[in-house]
C-alpha positions in Angstrom: 157.5 59.7 97.8 160.5 59.0 99.6 160.2 57.1 102.9 160.8 58.6 106.3 164.1 56.7 106.6 165.2 57.4 103.3 164.5 60.9 103.6 166.4 61.0 107.0 169.0 58.8 105.9 168.6 56.3 108.8 167.4 52.6 109.2 164.4 51.3 111.1 164.9 49.2 114.1 162.1 46.8 112.9 159.6 46.5 110.2 156.5 47.7 111.8 158.5 51.0 112.8 159.2 51.6 109.3 155.5 51.4 108.3 154.3 53.7 111.2 156.9 56.3 110.2 156.0 56.2 106.7 152.2 56.5 107.5 152.9 59.5 109.8 155.2 61.1 107.2 152.5 60.7 104.6 149.8 62.2 106.9 152.0 65.2 107.7 152.8 65.8 104.1 149.2 65.4 103.2 148.0 68.0 105.8 150.7 70.5 104.8 149.8 70.1 101.3 146.1 70.8 102.2 144.9 67.5 100.4 141.6 65.8 101.4 142.0 63.0 103.8 139.7 60.0 103.6 138.7 59.5 107.2 136.7 56.6 106.7 133.4 56.2 108.5 134.0 59.0 111.0 130.7 60.8 111.5 131.3 64.4 112.4 127.6 65.0 113.0 127.8 62.9 116.1 128.5 65.1 119.1 130.9 62.6 120.6 133.3 63.6 117.8 132.6 67.3 117.9 133.5 70.2 120.1 130.4 71.1 122.0 128.6 74.6 121.2 129.3 77.7 122.7 127.7 78.5 126.1 124.7 80.6 126.4 125.6 84.3 126.1 123.4 85.1 129.0 125.3 82.5 131.3 128.7 83.9 130.3 127.6 87.6 130.8 126.3 86.6 134.3 129.2 84.8 135.6 130.2 86.3 138.8 133.1 88.7 138.8 135.2 88.4 141.9 138.6 90.1 143.3 141.6 87.8 143.9 142.1 87.6 147.7 145.6 88.2 149.3 145.8 84.6 150.1 145.2 83.5 146.6 147.8 86.0 145.2 150.3 84.9 147.7 149.8 81.1 146.8 150.6 82.3 143.1 147.1 81.3 141.9 147.3 81.4 138.0 144.8 81.7 135.2 144.5 78.1 133.8 144.2 79.5 130.3 147.0 82.0 130.0 149.1 80.7 132.9 149.7 84.2 134.2 149.5 84.8 138.0 146.7 86.7 139.3 147.3 89.9 141.1 145.8 90.8 144.5 142.4 92.5 144.0 142.4 91.7 140.4 138.9 91.1 139.0 138.4 87.5 137.7 135.5 85.5 136.3 134.3 82.5 138.7 132.7 79.4 137.0 130.2 77.4 138.8 132.8 74.9 139.4 134.7 77.4 141.5 137.8 77.8 138.9 138.7 81.4 138.4 139.9 82.9 134.9 140.8 86.3 133.7 137.6 87.7 131.9 139.7 88.1 128.6 140.6 84.2 128.7 137.4 82.5 129.7 134.9 84.8 127.8 136.4 83.8 124.4 136.8 80.3 125.4 133.1 80.0 126.2 132.3 81.7 122.9 133.7 78.6 121.4 132.8 75.8 123.8 130.6 75.4 126.7 132.8 73.7 129.2 135.4 74.7 131.9 138.9 74.2 130.6 140.0 72.5 133.8 137.3 70.2 134.8 135.0 70.1 131.8 131.9 71.0 133.7 129.5 72.0 131.0 127.3 75.2 130.9 124.0 75.4 129.1 124.1 76.2 125.5 121.5 77.7 122.9 121.9 74.8 120.8 118.8 72.5 121.3 120.3 69.5 119.5 123.2 69.5 121.7 120.9 69.8 124.8 119.0 67.0 123.8 122.0 65.1 123.1 123.3 65.9 126.8 119.9 64.7 128.2 120.1 61.4 126.2 123.5 60.8 127.4 122.6 61.3 131.0 119.6 58.9 130.5 122.0 56.3 129.2 124.4 56.6 132.0 121.6 56.4 134.6 120.4 53.2 132.7 123.7 51.7 132.9 124.0 52.5 136.5 120.7 50.7 137.3 121.7 47.8 135.4 125.0 47.4 137.3 123.2 48.0 140.4 120.7 45.2 139.6 123.4 43.0 138.4 125.4 43.5 141.5 122.2 43.0 143.8 121.7 39.6 142.0 125.2 38.2 143.1 125.4 39.7 146.6 
C-alpha cells in the first residue's frame, strides 16, 4: 500500500505528520473496502457508546402541534433539522424543551433516538434497559454532587 505522501506526490512537514496521514489513509481505504476493523476494547453494548433508543411512540404522537406565530415567521425561525424557515400559521411539533420542528423532520428523528436534536433533552423510551441506565447515571451524578458539596463544606 502506497503512503499518503507517495500517493499525493508530496513530502511531510514532520515525521509525526506522515504517521497520522498514513493511518488516516489506511482507515479510509479499509472503510471503503468494507474490511472489518479491530476496534480494540470498545464495548458497544455500553450505552455511553451507543445511540439512545427511539422515544416512546405514545410520547411522540402526543407532542403538541402548534401554529407558527407571525412574530416567529418574521424572525425567520427555522426547523433545526432541515433548516427551512417556518411559514406563518404552519403547524409544527413542539418538544417539551420548547424547540419547534416540522412534523416530517422530528417524528422520524425521534423514531431513531429519544433526544432533541438541539439541546439533547431526552424523552422516555420503551427500552427498559436504557431507562435503568438513565436512572443509574442520574444517581451517580447526584452522588458526585453530594461528594463535591461535602468536600467543599470541609474546607470552607
